[in-house]
C-alpha positions in Angstrom: 104.4 63.8 71.1 106.0 66.1 72.3 103.7 68.8 72.6 101.5 66.5 74.5 104.1 65.7 77.1 105.0 69.6 78.1 101.4 70.3 78.4 100.5 67.6 80.4 103.8 68.4 82.5 102.8 72.3 82.6 99.9 70.7 84.2 100.7 68.4 86.4 103.4 71.0 87.9 100.6 73.8 87.9 98.2 71.6 89.6 100.4 72.0 92.8 99.9 75.9 93.3 96.1 75.9 91.9 94.6 78.3 94.1 91.5 79.9 93.9 92.5 84.0 94.3 89.7 86.1 96.1 87.4 87.6 93.9 86.3 91.1 94.2 83.2 92.2 95.9 80.6 93.4 93.5 81.4 96.5 91.5 85.1 96.6 92.1 88.3 94.9 91.0 91.2 93.1 92.9 94.8 93.5 91.8 97.4 90.7 93.1 101.1 92.6 93.5 103.7 89.9 93.8 107.0 89.1 93.9 107.8 86.0 92.0 111.6 86.0 92.3 113.6 85.9 95.9 116.0 88.8 93.9 116.8 91.4 96.2 114.6 89.5 99.1 115.2 91.6 101.8 114.5 94.9 100.0 110.8 96.1 100.7 108.9 97.8 97.4 106.4 100.2 98.8 103.4 100.3 96.5 100.9 103.2 95.5 97.6 103.6 93.6 98.1 107.4 92.4 98.4 109.2 95.6 97.3 106.6 97.9 100.0 104.9 99.7 99.2 100.8 99.6 102.0 99.5 101.9 105.4 98.1 101.7 106.8 94.4 101.8 109.4 92.3 100.6 109.8 88.7 98.9 107.8 85.9 101.2 104.8 88.5 100.7 101.8 89.6 98.4 99.2 92.4 98.6 95.8 92.0 97.3 94.1 95.4 96.4 90.2 96.0 96.2 89.9 99.0 94.2 87.0 101.1 91.9 87.3 99.8 88.4 88.5 102.2 85.9 91.9 103.8 85.2 94.6 103.7 87.6 98.4 105.3 87.8 99.9 102.2 90.2 103.8 102.7 91.3 106.3 101.1 93.4 109.3 102.7 94.9 112.6 101.2 95.9 115.9 102.4 94.8 113.7 103.9 92.0 110.2 104.6 90.7 108.8 102.1 88.5 105.0 102.9 87.3 102.6 101.1 85.4 98.8 102.0 83.8 96.0 100.2 84.3 92.8 100.2 83.1 90.5 97.5 85.4 86.9 96.1 84.5 84.2 95.4 87.6 84.7 92.0 88.6 88.0 90.8 87.5 91.2 90.1 88.8 94.5 91.5 88.1 97.9 90.1 88.8 101.0 92.8 89.0 104.3 91.2 89.0 106.9 93.1 91.4 110.7 92.3 89.8 114.3 93.6 91.5 116.3 95.4 89.2 120.1 95.5 90.3 120.7 99.2 91.3 123.6 101.1 92.6 122.8 100.6 96.7 120.0 98.8 97.0 117.6 96.7 94.3 115.3 98.6 91.9 111.8 97.6 90.7 110.0 97.0 87.5 105.9 96.4 87.7 105.4 94.0 85.1 101.4 92.8 84.4 100.7 89.4 84.2 99.1 88.6 81.0 96.9 85.6 81.1 96.5 85.3 77.2 99.7 82.2 76.3 99.5 83.9 72.9 101.3 86.8 74.6 104.5 84.9 75.0 107.0 83.9 72.9 106.6 80.5 73.7 103.7 78.6 75.5 106.4 77.3 77.6 107.5 80.6 79.2 103.8 81.5 79.5 103.9 78.1 82.0 106.8 79.1 83.4 106.1 82.6 84.5 102.3 81.5 85.3 103.5 79.1 87.8 106.2 81.1 89.1 103.4 84.0 90.0 100.8 81.8 91.5 103.7 79.9 93.9 104.4 83.4 95.1 100.9 83.4 96.4 99.6 79.7 97.2 103.2 79.3 99.0 103.7 83.0 100.4 102.0 85.7 103.0 99.4 87.9 101.9 100.7 91.4 103.3 97.7 93.3 105.1 98.6 97.0 106.2 96.7 97.9 109.2 95.2 101.2 109.4 98.0 102.7 111.5 100.5 101.2 108.6 99.1 103.1 106.0 98.6 106.4 108.2 101.9 106.3 109.3 103.1 105.2 105.4 101.7 108.2 103.8 102.9 110.8 106.5 106.2 109.7 105.9 105.9 109.1 102.0 104.2 112.8 101.4 106.8 114.3 100.0 107.8 111.3 98.0 104.1 110.8 96.7 104.1 114.6 95.4 107.4 114.3 93.9 107.1 110.7 92.2 103.5 111.9 90.9 105.2 115.0 89.3 107.6 112.6 87.8 105.2 110.5 85.8 103.5 113.6 85.0 106.5 115.4 83.5 107.0 111.7 81.6 103.8 111.5 80.0 104.4 115.1 78.7 107.5 113.7 76.9 105.6 111.1 75.5 107.2 107.8 77.8 105.4 104.9 77.3 104.3 102.8 80.3 103.6 99.0 81.2 99.6 98.3 81.1 97.3 96.5 82.5 94.3 96.1 80.1 91.2 94.9 81.0 91.6 91.7 78.7 94.2 91.0 81.4 92.3 89.8 83.6 93.0 86.4 85.3 90.3 83.9 85.9 90.6 81.5 88.5 
């Protein structure tokens, strides 16, 4: 009986945040970068796909990035730099949560892939809590859309950071560092 109650409660609480996520155009993939926690809410996190600057935003916004399927190195920059490796399939939607971390001067960032498979979480309750927080952050927040001027200015401003971060990723990879991963089976279905 308790399990039925939890399931009904989860469905009802989730129903308030049901939102159709943007589907990719044919032959493309979509990645949502979200901030489901208000910790470090004033700090802008900067987002990149390899050497491509995607934009920056703080809590209260999210980014929808349509890209080519295949392998990507996504990373975010704040006080630190965090990397996530992705292997994306065409026609699929993926979600990456950006969690603020305590930093010395300002919030750091950690990129966390959302796995829509409930069995990947310790409990059904943890899965539902995470899913609800992520979808709430999309349904209640504003989509961040970078203008061409933002992207050009951002690339020029962060050109040296892009170079240093790319070198850092390559050195860490050579040393055997493991990074969080977005796997093809981690796609989100509306």
